[in-house]
N, C-alpha and C positions, 0 to 999 in steps of 0.2 A: 611445517606448521610448528609454531612454538607454543608451549604451554606455560601458563603462569603457575608458579609453585603455590600450593595451597598450604597456608599456615595451620598448624594444629590448633584445635580449640584451646582457649584459655583454661588453665587448670583451676578448678573450683578451690576455694579455701579449704584447708585441711580441717576436718571436723574432729574435735578432740572430746575426751570424756567430760571436760568442762562444759563444752557446748551441749552435749546430750544431757548432762545433769541440769543445766539451766533450763532447757526445754522441758524436762521432766518436772521441775519445780513450777514452771508456768502452767503446764498441764494440770498439775495437782491443784494449783490455785484456781484455775478456770473450771475445775470439775465440780465446784460448789457454786450454786447460783448466787448466794449472798456474797461470796468473795469476788465473783465475776462482776456483780453490780457495784461493789466497792471500787474495784479497779477502774470500771467505766466512769464512776463518779469522780475519782481522783484524776482521771484523764482530762476532765474538764477544768478542775481547779483543786488546790489543796483544801483540806477541811479538818475541822475538829471532830473527834469521834462522836460526840453528842449530836452534832449537826448531821453527820452521816447516818447515825441510828434513826433519828427522826425522819430524815429524807427517805430512808429505805424501809421504814416501818418495822425495825427490829429492836430488841431490847439493848440496853447499853452493855450488858454482860455478853450477849451474842456478838456485838460489835467489837468489844475488847478481845474476845477469843479469836475472831476472824482477823483482826488487825495483827494480833500476835502471830498467827499463822503466816500472813502475808509478809510480815517482818522477817520471820524465820526463813521464808523462801527467798528473801532478798529483793522483793518487789516494791515494798514501800518502806519509808523511813519516817520516824517521828522527829519533830523539831520542837524543842522546848520554847515556850513563849510564856515567861513568867512561871506561874504555877500550872499552866495548861500545856498540852502538847497537841500540835496539829500534824497532819499526815500528808505526804505527797509521794508520788511515784519516785523511785530511786533513780530512774533514767528516763529522759524524755523520749528515747527511742522506743520505750515500752508503749507510750501514748500512741505513737505512729503505728506500731505493730498491732495494737488493739484496734485502731482505725482500719487497718488492712483486714484484720479478721472480721470486722463488722461488714465489710464489703464482700467477703467470701461467700460464694454460692455453693452449697453442698446438696447432694441428692440424699435424702433421708428415707430409709426404709422404716415406715411406721410400725411394722411388725417387729422390728429389732430395737429401735431406739425409743420405745415408749416407756411407760412406768415399770413394765415388767421385763426390761431389757436383759437379755442373757449374753450380750456381747462382751461384758467386762471380764 
């Protein structure tokens, strides 16, 4: 009886500190509901900060602070348009990743992940 040789599984890509730092930045961005809502809005289309603030029901100052955080995380970028600046995601792969996260089903323990969460 002859056996067919089994090929070893493909090696996963090497995960570097750069990868883990990028995931940590994304986690930080998503840890705030306003920042998560901004990313989801920009997933649909680029926008001006004032339009985002109005759409999300936050002040312009809050929007400015949150966009600064998202810029610092490398997730959004501002594009000058005359005297105004509009914002977009820095990479369209992020839009796809956010879509994948929206489809993710997780089991949530209400005793742990509520307003008094002690998991952090």
